[in-house]
C-alpha angles and dihedrals in degrees: 000000000000109000132187118201116199131198106201121230123268131195100172139062116023093353089065092063092044100261102146116179131168120259096247092182091065091044089056092049090049092050094052093045093048092048087060095050104264124135113243137186128179123209115192105198089178090075110007120092094231128138102230090193093068102030114131098247089156090075091070129073092216134012119205121200124198107219129195121168098262095052097038093104091050091047091054091050090053091045091053090055092046090053091048089055091054102252127127122249130215119181128203140163136086100303099052092038086073103022102042102136099073099055091044095048091045088061092236094112131043095195141006123208113208126218122333103019110190099100098024090057092045089049091050093049093049094045089051091048093051097039090240122155113274095217085084094063108096118218091026127129123187144139122267115188089338094308123116112243115197109188120207113280116268116245115256116255103268100187106048089177087069093064119096116244114265115280095248091162087072093057128085091247093177090066098057100089106164113133137204115197089352092303125115109249134226119206127227138179117208102172143018135211131038128227096200098076097197111202094241098045128081097193095097089055097039097046099019138254092266114087113227121191140196115231120256088245093055091047092050092051090057091044089052090054091049093047103040105029101029097032096228117160096181131057134187117204106210100190114134086240116008095178098050090116106040091188091060092050091047090053092048092049092049088056091048092051089055090051092055092207123171091238135146125191150187131209144168120248143154130258095236091050091056092048094052094044110047092145091052091052088054091052092045090052091051089057094051107277104159106162136022128194113223129180107222089158103170146013090220117088092204090055093051088049091051090050091051092236093144090213136122119229094228090057088071092071093049091051093050090049092053092048096046090051086058095043092242114150120222134220104202124202123212129179126202131185104060111172098259099030118133127204094261093053091055090047087054090054090050090051091049091053090054092046093049088043101194117190090250133013133206113202114187134176113240106265127186106223118192110266097035127110086236093062092056090048098051105026091114089054097057116132093196140013092202099118091201088073092058094096100119087246098090137047112259099160128074104236129204099235110018133058119223090253092053092048093048090051092051088048090057090043092053093056097040095046091050101043101035096056109124091236092055094045091052094049099041103025128219104281093099095054096086090054091050092049106035107008129246118301093168116123114210134166129201111238114248137213133195117252114173107307093338135086107219131181125261091234098185 
């Protein structure tokens, strides 16, 4: 079959400040489909200058759309055009994995694939091609004679090493322009699943509570490809928790040291993991770790407990001390807008952010995404059901002690009071201010070079 995979456009979140990264989920789907003989094309409307309203969807047997909550409205508009042009639509991704009834009953989707989609989508494609009954396709949801059919869930991929590497050659690599240490970055996922099940996060339900990891040897093989074929000298690991198994990270770092590559990298971790593994942080820094994402979230212990973070506030300072000693920068995450938060509690969180003083901060307003325990808890408090507002930048829950206007004002205050401190301005300069205020309008392309039949980025 001939399949088109589409990443819907986004004008919010990281894209607003110019962070443009490839949709690795679609690249994994494409790699599996192609490995089994199907024709695949990827269109990334988040970065490509393509008019989705006039695109020739009718040339494809099937169009797959990746759907998160924020881009759900845009995905439905694209699906409407696809259907009008006579092609069939399958949706996948975190939003429709939990809210699949609406797009199916609206007639804008023929099928929904829940959770991890590589083999469910492949199974759907091959059943359609052979004319076999779809009730055999695990993880699939569809309508049959007007009735909703929810097939049993597909098992999670146990052996992640068995997956082919993402089909990066199908992506517009020259349009992903985010940098780390002034180097264009490649992205990589080395594990799936998360055992922590934080109240506000759907990852544990979308990818499972059981953490599944790729081997250091398999990761190194993909890194070798990125380093030697594609020329990248910076990598971002986008696992929910890259350091969950310190022994695995140690083995990978030892292998990286032997390679002697000029490589810098970024990863996501947890405060308590850093505190318990100071020696590992030292080793990671030796192999090129330059920035770590940590979720500090709140200055109130009761709020952390409510979120299910399983952290202590005082651990944050210990983690920052360890990372500073090893010259590792921190991107710190903070969440405001818990149900019972008062103005002074949020001000304490802002003060904590300034005391910790990470290199970057991410303040977000507590947002109940479908699939989270938080959503089930607050669904009768929603201020809107316009999913395009679920960006983490606007209030969408009715709180006990703060109005939406007060919360929005505190959100702005958090960013301005952190980034406009004289100490921060003198260390980081002023060039980032227009992005923070108005977004990034800059158009940049990564230079390319010819390698065999492929054009690949000069990632240095």
